[in-house]
DODRENLO-385249 format. One record per residue (C-alpha): residue number from 0; residue in three letters; x, z, y. Coordinates in steps of 0.25 Angstrom, whole numbers. Layout:
dose:domi:px:pz:py
NUM:ALA:X:Z:Y
...
REM end
This chain:
dose:domi:px:pz:py
0:MET:0:0:0
1:ALA:11:4:10
2:GLY:18:-10:7
3:ILE:5:-18:10
4:SER:3:-10:23
5:LEU:18:-12:27
6:ASN:16:-27:24
7:GLY:4:-27:33
8:ALA:11:-21:44
9:TYR:22:-31:44
10:ASN:13:-42:43
11:HIS:5:-36:55
12:PHE:17:-35:63
13:ILE:23:-49:60
14:GLN:10:-56:64
15:ASP:6:-49:76
16:TYR:19:-43:83
17:VAL:31:-51:79
18:SER:37:-58:91
19:LYS:33:-73:91
20:ASP:46:-77:98
21:VAL:60:-74:98
22:THR:68:-72:112
23:HIS:81:-68:117
24:ALA:77:-54:117
25:ASP:76:-53:102
26:THR:88:-44:97
27:HIS:97:-50:86
28:ARG:111:-46:89
29:LYS:117:-33:83
30:ASP:121:-27:96
31:GLU:107:-30:102
32:LEU:100:-23:90
33:ARG:110:-11:91
34:ASP:106:-10:106
35:VAL:91:-10:102
36:TYR:93:0:92
37:LYS:101:9:101
38:SER:90:8:112
39:ILE:79:12:102
40:ALA:88:24:96
41:LYS:90:29:111
42:ILE:75:28:114
43:ASN:71:36:101
44:LYS:82:46:103
45:ASN:78:50:117
46:SER:63:47:117
47:PRO:52:58:115
48:LEU:43:58:103
49:TYR:30:50:106
50:LEU:17:49:99
51:LEU:14:35:95
52:THR:0:31:93
53:ASP:-2:24:79
54:ASP:-11:12:83
55:ASP:-9:-3:83
56:LYS:-11:-4:98
57:SER:2:4:102
58:ARG:10:-4:92
59:ASN:5:-17:97
60:ASP:8:-13:111
61:ALA:22:-9:108
62:ILE:25:-22:101
63:GLU:19:-30:112
64:ILE:27:-23:123
65:LYS:40:-25:115
66:GLU:37:-40:113
67:ARG:34:-42:127
68:ALA:47:-36:131
69:ARG:54:-43:121
70:LEU:48:-56:126
71:LEU:51:-53:140
72:ARG:66:-50:137
73:GLY:67:-62:129
74:ASN:62:-71:140
75:ILE:71:-65:150
76:LEU:84:-67:141
77:GLY:80:-81:138
78:LEU:81:-85:152
79:ASN:96:-86:152
80:ASN:107:-91:143
81:GLN:118:-83:149
82:ASP:124:-71:143
83:ASP:117:-62:153
84:LYS:102:-66:150
85:SER:97:-60:163
86:SER:107:-68:171
87:LEU:102:-77:182
88:ASP:115:-86:180
89:HIS:109:-100:177
90:PHE:119:-112:177
91:SER:117:-127:173
92:ALA:127:-138:170
93:PHE:127:-151:178
94:THR:134:-164:177
95:THR:137:-175:188
96:ASP:130:-185:179
97:GLU:119:-180:170
98:GLU:116:-194:164
99:LYS:130:-194:157
100:VAL:133:-180:155
101:SER:124:-168:155
102:ALA:128:-153:153
103:SER:121:-140:151
104:TYR:128:-126:154
105:ILE:129:-117:143
106:GLY:139:-107:148
107:LYS:138:-93:155
108:THR:146:-95:167
109:PRO:145:-86:179
110:GLU:140:-91:192
111:SER:153:-90:199
112:ASP:159:-100:189
113:VAL:149:-111:190
114:GLY:156:-120:200
115:ASN:169:-119:191
116:ILE:163:-124:178
117:GLY:162:-138:174
118:PHE:170:-151:170
119:ASP:171:-166:171
120:ILE:167:-175:160
121:GLU:169:-189:157
122:VAL:163:-196:145
123:SER:169:-208:139
124:SER:161:-209:126
125:LEU:149:-202:120
126:ALA:148:-196:106
127:THR:140:-206:97
128:ALA:134:-205:83
129:GLN:137:-214:71
130:VAL:128:-225:68
131:ASN:126:-233:56
132:THR:118:-246:58
133:GLY:114:-253:46
134:LYS:112:-268:43
135:PHE:100:-275:51
136:LEU:90:-280:40
137:ALA:78:-288:40
138:LYS:67:-277:39
139:ASP:57:-285:30
140:SER:68:-289:20
141:ALA:72:-280:8
142:GLY:87:-280:4
143:LEU:87:-268:-5
144:ALA:81:-268:-19
145:PRO:71:-257:-23
146:GLU:79:-246:-28
147:ASN:83:-231:-25
148:TYR:94:-231:-16
149:ALA:104:-220:-10
150:PHE:115:-220:0
151:ASP:124:-208:5
152:VAL:127:-203:19
153:ARG:139:-194:22
154:ILE:138:-186:35
155:SER:145:-173:40
156:GLY:152:-172:26
157:GLN:139:-172:18
158:GLU:134:-183:9
159:PHE:119:-187:8
160:GLU:112:-197:-1
161:PHE:100:-204:4
162:GLN:90:-210:-7
163:PHE:79:-220:-5
164:SER:71:-230:-12
165:ILE:68:-245:-9
166:TYR:55:-250:-15
167:ALA:50:-264:-18
168:GLY:45:-269:-5
169:ASP:54:-261:4
170:LYS:60:-269:16
171:ASN:73:-266:23
172:ILE:66:-259:34
173:ASP:59:-250:24
174:VAL:73:-246:18
175:GLN:79:-244:32
176:GLU:67:-235:36
177:LYS:68:-227:23
178:ILE:82:-224:25
179:ALA:81:-220:40
180:LYS:70:-210:36
181:LEU:79:-204:25
182:VAL:91:-203:35
183:ASN:82:-197:46
184:LYS:76:-187:37
185:ALA:89:-182:30
186:GLY:94:-174:43
187:ILE:108:-176:40
188:GLY:113:-181:54
189:LEU:109:-195:53
190:SER:97:-203:59
191:ALA:92:-217:55
192:ASP:85:-228:63
193:ILE:80:-242:61
194:ILE:86:-252:71
195:GLU:82:-266:73
196:ASP:90:-278:78
197:SER:86:-290:86
198:GLN:82:-298:74
199:GLY:72:-288:69
200:ARG:81:-282:58
201:ASN:82:-267:55
202:ALA:94:-258:52
203:LEU:96:-244:48
204:GLN:104:-236:58
205:ILE:109:-222:55
206:SER:116:-213:65
207:SER:122:-199:65
208:THR:115:-189:73
209:ARG:128:-182:78
210:THR:138:-189:86
211:GLY:154:-190:86
212:LEU:164:-187:75
213:LYS:170:-174:71
214:ALA:185:-173:69
215:GLY:188:-181:56
216:GLU:175:-188:55
217:THR:175:-204:55
218:SER:160:-205:54
219:GLN:147:-197:56
220:PHE:141:-202:42
221:GLU:143:-212:31
222:ILE:133:-220:23
223:TYR:136:-225:10
224:GLU:130:-230:-4
225:SER:126:-218:-13
226:SER:135:-216:-26
227:GLY:123:-212:-33
228:THR:114:-219:-43
229:LEU:104:-225:-34
230:ALA:104:-239:-29
231:HIS:115:-243:-19
232:GLY:116:-254:-8
233:SER:107:-248:3
234:VAL:119:-244:12
235:SER:125:-258:11
236:PHE:112:-265:13
237:LEU:107:-257:25
238:GLY:121:-256:31
239:ILE:119:-241:35
240:ASP:134:-238:31
241:GLN:139:-246:43
242:VAL:143:-238:55
243:SER:139:-245:68
244:ALA:143:-234:78
245:PRO:153:-223:74
246:ALA:151:-209:79
247:THR:160:-206:91
248:ASN:163:-194:99
249:ALA:161:-191:114
250:HIS:173:-193:122
251:PHE:174:-187:136
252:THR:183:-179:146
253:LEU:181:-165:151
254:ASN:189:-163:164
255:ASN:198:-175:160
256:GLU:201:-169:146
257:GLU:197:-178:134
258:ARG:186:-173:125
259:ALA:178:-178:113
260:ALA:165:-173:107
261:ILE:157:-177:94
262:SER:144:-175:102
263:ASN:139:-179:116
264:LYS:135:-164:118
265:PHE:145:-153:118
266:THR:149:-141:126
267:VAL:160:-139:136
268:GLY:167:-125:137
269:GLY:155:-118:132
270:LYS:148:-120:145
271:PHE:143:-134:145
272:GLU:135:-142:135
273:VAL:138:-157:139
274:LEU:130:-169:134
275:LEU:136:-183:136
276:LYS:126:-194:139
277:GLU:135:-205:144
278:THR:149:-209:146
279:THR:154:-207:160
280:ASP:161:-217:169
281:PHE:176:-218:168
282:ARG:183:-207:177
283:SER:169:-202:182
284:PRO:168:-189:175
285:ILE:155:-180:176
286:SER:156:-166:181
287:VAL:149:-155:173
288:GLY:147:-141:180
289:VAL:138:-129:181
290:LYS:128:-126:192
291:LYS:119:-114:195
292:ASP:105:-117:189
293:ASN:95:-113:199
294:GLU:83:-118:192
295:ALA:87:-111:179
296:LEU:89:-98:187
297:LYS:75:-100:194
298:LYS:69:-102:180
299:HIS:76:-90:175
300:ILE:70:-81:186
301:THR:56:-87:185
302:SER:56:-85:170
303:LEU:61:-71:172
304:ILE:50:-67:181
305:ASP:39:-75:173
306:ASN:43:-67:161
307:TYR:43:-54:169
308:ASN:29:-57:174
309:ASN:23:-61:161
310:PHE:28:-48:155
311:VAL:21:-40:167
312:ASN:9:-48:165
313:GLU:8:-45:150
314:VAL:10:-30:152
315:SER:0:-30:163
316:GLY:-11:-36:155
317:GLU:-10:-25:144
318:LYS:-21:-14:145
319:ASP:-19:-4:134
320:VAL:-20:11:134
321:LYS:-8:13:126
322:PHE:1:2:132
323:LYS:8:7:144
324:SER:7:-7:151
325:ASP:9:-1:165
326:LYS:22:6:161
327:LEU:27:-7:155
328:LYS:23:-15:167
329:SER:29:-5:177
330:ASP:42:-5:170
331:ILE:44:-20:170
332:VAL:38:-21:184
333:GLY:48:-10:189
334:ILE:60:-18:185
335:ALA:55:-30:193
336:LYS:52:-21:205
337:GLN:66:-15:204
338:TYR:74:-28:204
339:VAL:65:-39:210
340:SER:57:-32:220
341:ASN:67:-35:232
342:ILE:70:-49:229
343:GLU:58:-57:235
344:ASP:68:-66:243
345:THR:71:-72:230
346:GLY:56:-76:228
347:ILE:54:-65:217
348:LYS:43:-55:221
349:ILE:36:-43:213
350:GLU:21:-43:214
351:ALA:12:-32:214
352:ASP:8:-33:200
353:GLY:23:-32:196
354:LYS:25:-47:193
355:LEU:36:-56:200
356:SER:33:-68:208
357:ILE:42:-79:212
358:ASP:43:-87:225
359:ASP:49:-100:219
360:GLU:56:-105:232
361:LEU:62:-91:236
362:LEU:68:-90:222
363:SER:74:-104:222
364:GLN:80:-101:236
365:ALA:86:-88:230
366:ILE:92:-95:218
367:SER:98:-106:226
368:GLY:104:-96:236
369:ALA:118:-93:237
370:GLU:116:-78:234
371:SER:106:-81:223
372:ARG:114:-73:213
373:ILE:113:-60:221
374:ALA:98:-63:226
375:LEU:94:-65:211
376:ASN:101:-53:205
377:PRO:89:-44:205
378:ILE:82:-54:196
379:LYS:94:-53:186
380:GLN:93:-38:187
381:PHE:78:-39:184
382:SER:80:-48:172
383:ASP:90:-38:167
384:ALA:81:-26:169
385:LEU:69:-34:162
386:ILE:78:-37:150
387:ALA:82:-22:149
388:LYS:68:-17:150
389:THR:62:-27:140
390:LYS:73:-22:130
391:ASP:69:-7:133
392:ILE:54:-11:131
393:SER:57:-18:117
394:VAL:65:-6:112
395:ASP:54:4:116
396:PRO:40:-2:119
397:MET:33:11:115
398:ARG:36:16:129
399:TYR:25:8:134
400:VAL:15:12:123
401:ASP:7:25:124
402:ARG:15:36:117
403:PRO:13:51:120
404:VAL:26:60:120
405:VAL:25:70:109
406:ASN:39:77:111
407:TYR:51:75:120
408:LYS:65:76:114
409:ASN:73:88:118
410:PRO:83:83:128
411:ASP:92:94:125
412:ASN:94:90:110
413:LYS:107:82:109
414:ASP:104:78:95
415:ASN:92:69:97
416:THR:94:57:88
417:THR:85:45:84
418:SER:82:42:69
419:PRO:88:29:64
420:TYR:75:26:57
421:ILE:66:27:69
422:THR:70:15:78
423:SER:59:17:88
424:GLU:44:20:89
425:TYR:41:6:91
426:SER:47:0:78
427:GLY:42:11:69
428:MET:27:11:73
429:MET:23:-3:69
430:PHE:22:0:54
431:ASN:20:15:54
432:ASN:5:15:51
433:TYR:6:4:40
434:CYS:14:11:30
REM end
């Protein structure tokens, strides 16, 4: 009976309460887990003994509070790809000719170094894939006898056998289409197409999906007759073993230093991801650099405030005797009042209901101003405080659920310890009435 009840508890929890999404706020690393445990242990050691009501509403409220805090924290952390997730540093790469070379910034450079980062690139050739073009054959003719055929492909050091059947009445185009489907479905790094010449004849063209040649490679792939017992002759008849365009590497210079790459997309110095689109004119290098991305910064701030307002709005809508929604809202709004109540000149203003409003024009001016970093520093502090607060809420959501104090711990007792088997009231209460 206990086992059945326990299974029901788990099923109930999974269906109704498990988070429907995963965000940056979800803890996975050992040091993060250790930090969460220490926070829980500290709360249990110092907090008084509470009387928890044994009802579904209290449990549901605690889980909802935790999930909302977790989601808010995850949304804030997801606004930035810097090490400091609350940072307002947003940079983007630029090139002097986006049609030929494009770049994205993937580094973590301080704002003071933005103007000193970059390079010149000159592209002499692009990386290409290997292409095998078969013979052009009359589509309505039949050149292979009805049989079961096979051919082999060697790619990336592995060998694959392709088998197919030709039936009476199959034309050349039927055979070419049949093989093209086999190759495309195989997923081994090849793609196949049927091409047509000016005389209306068709050929099977097989290409590699990757470009360039690694050290020691002479080709991307090879197609040859199978050594098995099935019928031979399809490779020579179709001509798919003939290389019409060999794979080549991209060749370019970075600050006049010769370089090569097997792909047209690569990273430079761990700071830039570069995509070569066309070759450049002789002795006309393209400059790649970093600039402050004001649009990304504005989007960051707007999203931060939207997430804060959504949280306040959700909490304000809760009306439950046991859920201390006013206390939760007061704690969150208090953070906004502390950090952003005196920066209305940046376009951010706290309203009477605790929500934040934005004057788009003033915010744009503040971001583009010479002293933008100083003017917007309270917003970063606001973001840091929200992250810290949502972490505290997630660790102990029961502080916002009605729980009368039964007994205070003796402050003079130096031996107060927490049981290693009781991590928190919140984690233990979910199943205690099922088993």
